[in-house]
C-alpha positions in Angstrom: 95.2 39.7 52.0 91.5 40.7 52.3 89.4 40.9 49.1 89.4 44.3 47.3 86.4 46.5 48.3 84.8 49.6 47.0 85.5 51.1 50.4 89.1 51.3 49.4 88.7 52.4 45.8 91.4 54.6 44.3 91.9 56.4 41.0 95.5 56.7 39.8 96.1 59.4 37.2 99.1 58.2 35.1 100.9 59.5 32.0 102.0 56.8 29.6 103.4 56.5 26.1 100.7 56.5 23.5 100.3 53.2 21.8 98.1 50.1 21.5 99.9 48.4 24.4 99.5 51.2 27.0 96.1 50.3 28.4 97.0 46.6 28.3 100.1 47.3 30.4 98.0 49.3 33.0 95.4 46.5 33.2 98.1 43.9 33.7 99.9 46.0 36.4 96.7 46.3 38.4 95.8 42.7 38.1 99.3 41.5 39.0 99.1 43.5 42.2 95.8 42.0 43.1 93.6 45.0 42.4 90.1 44.8 40.9 90.0 47.2 37.9 86.7 49.0 37.6 87.4 51.7 35.1 90.0 52.9 32.7 89.4 56.4 31.2 91.6 58.4 28.8 91.5 62.0 30.0 94.1 63.5 27.7 95.5 62.2 24.4 98.5 63.5 22.4 100.5 62.0 19.6 103.2 60.6 21.8 101.7 60.6 25.3 98.3 60.1 26.9 96.9 60.6 30.4 94.8 57.8 31.8 92.7 57.5 35.0 92.9 54.0 36.4 90.2 53.2 38.9 90.4 50.0 41.0 89.2 48.5 44.2 91.9 47.6 46.8 91.9 45.9 50.1 93.4 48.8 52.1 95.9 51.6 52.1 99.0 49.3 51.9 97.4 47.4 49.0 96.7 50.8 47.2 100.4 51.7 47.6 101.4 48.3 46.1 99.2 48.8 43.1 100.5 52.3 42.5 104.1 51.0 42.7 103.2 48.4 40.0 101.9 51.1 37.8 105.0 53.3 38.2 107.1 50.3 37.1 105.6 50.3 33.6 108.3 51.6 31.2 107.7 55.3 30.5 104.8 55.7 33.0 104.6 58.6 35.4 102.0 58.8 38.1 100.6 62.3 38.5 98.1 61.8 41.3 96.5 59.1 43.5 93.0 59.8 44.7 91.1 57.9 47.4 87.5 57.8 46.1 86.0 57.3 49.6 87.7 60.5 50.9 86.7 62.4 47.8 83.0 61.4 48.5 83.3 62.9 51.9 84.7 66.3 50.9 82.4 68.9 52.3 80.1 66.3 53.8 77.4 64.1 52.3 74.2 66.0 53.0 72.9 69.6 52.6 69.9 71.7 53.4 67.8 72.7 50.4 64.8 75.1 50.6 61.4 73.5 49.7 59.8 76.9 48.8 60.8 79.5 46.2 62.5 82.7 47.3 62.4 84.6 44.1 61.1 88.0 45.0 59.8 90.3 47.8 56.4 88.6 48.1 58.0 85.1 48.7 60.3 86.6 51.3 57.4 88.3 53.1 55.6 84.9 53.4 58.6 82.7 54.2 60.2 85.2 56.6 59.3 88.6 58.0 56.6 89.8 58.4 54.4 86.8 57.4 56.3 84.2 59.5 55.2 85.9 62.7 51.6 84.7 62.1 52.9 81.1 62.0 54.9 81.6 65.2 51.9 82.9 67.0 49.7 80.1 65.8 52.2 77.6 67.2 52.5 79.5 70.5 48.7 79.2 70.9 48.5 75.6 69.6 52.0 73.9 70.1 50.7 70.7 68.5 50.6 72.6 65.2 54.4 72.5 65.0 54.0 69.0 63.6 52.1 70.4 60.6 53.7 73.9 60.1 57.4 73.2 60.5 60.1 70.7 59.6 59.1 68.7 62.7 56.6 66.8 60.5 59.3 65.0 58.6 62.6 65.4 60.5 64.5 63.1 62.7 67.6 63.8 64.8 70.4 61.1 64.5 72.0 61.5 67.9 75.3 60.0 69.0 78.1 60.7 71.5 80.5 58.6 69.5 81.1 56.2 72.3 80.4 52.9 70.4 80.8 53.4 66.7 80.4 50.1 64.9 83.7 48.5 64.4 85.6 51.6 65.6 84.7 51.9 69.3 84.8 55.1 71.3 86.1 57.6 68.8 84.2 60.7 70.0 81.6 63.0 68.5 83.6 64.6 65.7 84.9 61.3 64.3 81.4 59.8 64.4 80.0 62.6 62.2 80.7 60.9 58.8 78.7 57.8 60.0 75.8 60.0 61.1 75.9 61.9 57.8 75.6 58.6 56.0 72.7 57.5 58.2 70.9 60.8 57.4 71.5 60.2 53.7 70.0 56.7 54.0 66.9 58.1 55.8 66.3 60.4 52.9 67.1 58.0 50.1 65.1 55.0 51.3 62.3 56.6 53.5 61.9 60.1 52.3 62.7 61.2 55.9 64.7 64.4 56.5 67.4 63.5 59.1 70.2 65.5 60.6 73.3 64.4 62.5 73.6 65.6 66.0 76.9 64.6 67.5 77.2 65.6 71.1 80.6 66.2 72.7 79.7 64.7 76.0 79.4 61.1 77.3 77.7 62.1 80.5 74.3 60.4 80.5 72.5 63.2 82.4 73.9 65.9 80.1 73.1 64.0 76.9 69.5 63.4 78.0 69.0 67.0 78.9 70.5 68.3 75.6 68.2 66.0 73.6 65.2 66.9 75.7 65.9 70.6 75.1 66.3 70.3 71.3 63.4 68.0 70.8 60.9 70.7 69.6 62.6 70.8 66.2 62.3 67.0 65.5 59.5 64.5 64.9 61.6 61.6 66.2 65.0 60.8 67.7 67.2 58.0 66.3 69.9 57.1 68.9 73.0 55.7 67.3 76.4 54.3 68.5 76.0 54.9 72.2 77.7 52.5 74.5 75.9 49.9 76.6 74.6 49.9 79.3 74.2 53.7 79.1 72.2 53.4 75.9 69.4 51.5 77.7 69.0 54.3 80.4 69.2 57.1 77.8 66.6 55.6 75.6 64.2 54.8 78.5 64.6 58.3 80.0 64.0 60.1 76.7 61.0 58.0 75.9 59.5 59.0 79.3 60.4 62.7 78.8 59.4 63.3 75.1 56.2 63.2 73.1 58.0 62.0 70.0 59.3 58.5 69.2 62.8 57.6 70.4 64.4 54.6 68.7 67.8 53.2 69.3 68.8 51.7 66.0 71.6 49.6 67.3 69.1 47.8 69.4 65.7 47.8 67.7 66.8 48.2 64.1 69.1 45.2 64.4 66.5 43.2 66.2 63.9 43.9 63.4 66.2 42.8 60.6 67.4 39.7 62.5 63.9 38.6 63.2 63.0 39.1 59.5 66.0 37.1 58.4 65.3 34.3 60.9 61.7 34.1 59.9 62.7 33.3 56.3 65.7 31.1 57.3 63.3 29.0 59.4 61.0 28.7 56.3 64.0 27.5 54.3 64.9 24.7 56.8 61.2 24.0 57.7 61.6 24.6 61.4 59.4 26.7 63.8 60.7 29.4 66.1 59.0 27.8 69.0 60.9 24.6 68.6 64.5 25.7 67.9 67.3 26.4 70.3 69.0 29.7 69.7 72.4 30.8 70.9 73.1 34.6 70.8 76.7 35.7 71.1 76.8 39.2 72.5 74.6 40.5 75.3 75.1 44.3 74.8 72.7 46.6 73.1 72.0 44.6 70.0 72.0 41.2 71.7 69.6 42.4 74.4 67.1 43.8 71.9 67.3 40.7 69.7 66.6 38.4 72.6 63.7 40.4 73.8 62.1 40.6 70.3 62.6 36.9 69.7 60.9 36.1 73.0 58.1 38.5 72.1 57.7 36.5 68.8 57.4 33.3 70.8 60.9 31.9 70.5 61.5 28.7 72.5 64.9 28.2 74.1 67.5 31.1 73.9 70.9 31.1 75.5 72.8 34.4 75.6 76.6 34.3 75.8 78.9 37.1 76.9 82.7 37.1 77.3 82.4 34.8 80.2 80.2 32.2 78.4 76.6 31.4 78.9 74.5 33.9 80.8 72.6 32.0 83.5 70.6 32.4 86.7 72.7 32.8 89.8 75.6 34.3 87.8 77.5 36.9 89.8 78.5 40.4 88.5 75.5 40.8 86.1 74.1 44.3 85.5 70.3 44.7 85.4 70.1 44.1 81.7 72.1 40.9 81.7 70.3 39.8 84.8 67.0 40.2 82.8 68.5 37.9 80.2 69.5 35.4 82.9 66.0 35.4 84.3 64.1 35.1 81.0 66.3 32.7 79.0 68.4 29.6 79.5 65.7 27.6 81.2 68.0 24.6 81.8 70.6 26.9 83.3 73.4 25.7 81.0 76.9 27.0 81.8 80.1 26.9 79.8 81.8 28.7 76.9 80.1 29.8 73.6 81.6 26.7 71.8 80.2 24.4 74.5 76.6 25.7 74.5 76.6 25.9 70.7 76.6 22.1 70.5 73.2 20.9 69.2 71.9 24.4 68.7 69.7 25.1 65.7 70.5 28.8 65.4 73.6 30.9 66.0 73.2 34.7 66.1 76.4 36.7 66.6 76.5 40.4 67.5 79.8 40.3 69.3 83.4 40.0 68.0 85.3 38.5 65.1 86.8 35.0 64.8 85.2 33.4 67.8 84.2 30.2 66.0 85.5 27.9 63.3 83.8 25.7 60.8 84.4 22.8 63.1 82.3 24.5 65.8 79.5 25.0 63.4 79.6 21.3 62.6 78.6 20.6 66.2 75.2 22.3 65.7 72.0 20.5 64.8 71.2 19.5 61.3 70.1 22.3 59.0 71.7 24.9 61.2 71.2 28.6 60.7 74.2 30.9 61.3 74.0 34.7 61.5 77.6 36.0 62.0 77.0 39.7 62.1 80.2 41.2 63.6 81.7 43.8 61.2 83.9 44.0 59.4 85.1 40.4 60.3 82.3 38.1 61.4 82.3 35.6 64.3 83.0 32.8 61.9 84.2 32.8 58.4 81.1 32.6 56.1 82.6 30.1 53.7 83.7 27.8 56.5 80.3 28.1 58.1 78.5 27.3 54.9 80.2 23.9 54.7 78.1 22.8 57.7 75.1 25.2 58.1 72.1 25.2 55.8 71.8 29.0 55.9 74.5 31.6 56.6 74.1 35.4 56.8 76.5 38.2 57.7 76.5 41.9 58.0 78.8 42.3 54.9 77.8 43.3 51.4 80.2 40.9 49.7 78.4 37.8 50.9 74.8 36.6 50.3 72.2 37.4 52.9 73.4 40.8 54.2 71.6 41.6 57.4 71.6 45.4 57.3 69.6 47.9 59.4 68.9 50.0 56.4 66.1 47.5 55.6 64.4 48.7 58.8 64.9 52.2 60.1 63.9 54.3 57.1 60.5 52.6 56.6 60.0 52.3 60.4 60.4 56.1 61.0 58.4 56.8 57.8 55.5 54.9 59.4 55.9 56.5 62.8 56.0 60.0 61.4 53.0 59.4 59.1 51.0 57.9 62.1 52.0 60.8 64.4 52.6 58.5 67.3 55.2 58.7 70.1 55.2 55.2 71.5 57.1 52.3 70.0 55.8 48.8 70.8 56.9 45.2 70.3 53.9 44.9 68.0 55.4 47.5 65.7 58.8 45.9 65.7 57.3 42.5 64.9 55.1 44.0 62.1 58.2 45.6 60.6 60.1 42.4 60.6 57.2 40.5 59.0 57.0 43.1 56.3 60.7 42.8 55.5 60.5 39.0 55.5 57.4 38.9 53.3 59.1 41.2 50.7 60.9 38.0 49.7 58.3 36.1 47.7 58.1 32.3 48.3 59.3 31.6 44.8 62.4 33.7 45.5 63.3 32.2 48.9 66.4 30.0 49.1 69.4 29.5 51.4 71.2 32.4 49.7 68.3 34.8 49.6 66.5 35.2 52.9 66.3 39.0 53.0 65.6 41.5 50.2 68.3 43.7 48.8 69.0 46.9 50.6 68.2 48.6 47.3 64.7 47.0 47.0 62.4 50.0 46.7 59.4 48.1 47.9 60.9 47.4 51.4 60.6 50.8 53.1 57.0 51.4 52.0 56.0 47.9 53.2 57.6 48.5 56.6 56.0 52.0 56.8 52.6 50.6 56.0 53.0 47.8 58.6 54.0 50.3 61.3 51.1 52.6 60.4 48.6 49.7 60.5 49.7 48.8 64.1 49.8 52.4 65.2 46.4 53.3 63.9 44.8 50.1 65.3 45.9 51.0 68.8 48.6 48.3 68.9 
């Protein structure tokens, strides 16, 4: 059974006989069923009976039912209701629109709406660039998806992707002070999607593409960057690449190796893998070998699309062939953005001394983190329940904050590298160790540091 997680937290409202042993019985029941008790609150108390809310983390829906059954078996207990706290959080959505200006009387209305607003409209009609200063465009990003490649869920469509995009918008605001809005498009036709985003762009100061399947995502991003005068950023590609480079920078500091000297194996050559490889090369990485489902990507390989062909041309200089396990032998760094359970601890043991393992598939990584740590010097995952969580929230809020503040439309490798360096340098040398190579996602200094780094590059002409 998987470990209990806050993502499967439940609250069981149960009526039990009043007495000193009542709460102890509830605690024992949850523990015996493998739950992680997080709160026990008495909500009603009477001379003979009391009502208690028992809140605990579970490992899934079946586990939640098992815990509830254990509670019902307490003598005299009666379960009134079981609430899934994750579903409760999503009732009515996670974000809202709040006016920034007071609308208390007629004068306020005259300025915010008719007739005063007409003056603002005419000013923008005469000088369209003023929309960046006089509307929400100044600080607003569209989080755009078609639901074709939602992390860990696949092609679930636009409506089902909306909770993820709401969460993304909330993170933008919480960590970067950026107003973001989910835009889930009910089409997976590339031309239609590009045209819709082009047509709605006047409202937004930036476009964050999210969870769009490869290779379509490459074409969509490239076309929108060509069409629009605002920054277009595909977080699955570039956000992931920024955080991976930041983590690798510090991991290499821990093991005292240089990026120019190490051999890096990247498992997964889709959107994230492609962007990671490109950014690592831009940072001066030495030997990189990309691996897809068929093993090492190499020159002369048949059936490659243009994006994998680029990888074949620019990496794997010795033209190695073979499976992921075969090319991993002797490698210094493993970066996985692919699928779960591809490797074992024994495979990690074949890597070079002081190996670095980033197993980022979610929710189950390419190799078990505990097994990997028996052989590698540094291990990171995308999960919050292990050390060294490599999470895009370290990058995208501050990155867009910097872009919006600088008022630029182009996104360059120099900006991506500067953002990665800012994240890495947030971990002070006296904090750095094998279990702490990236800052916490709740570190309030990260987003401002990333924003400042992006602004510095943008204003220097980089």
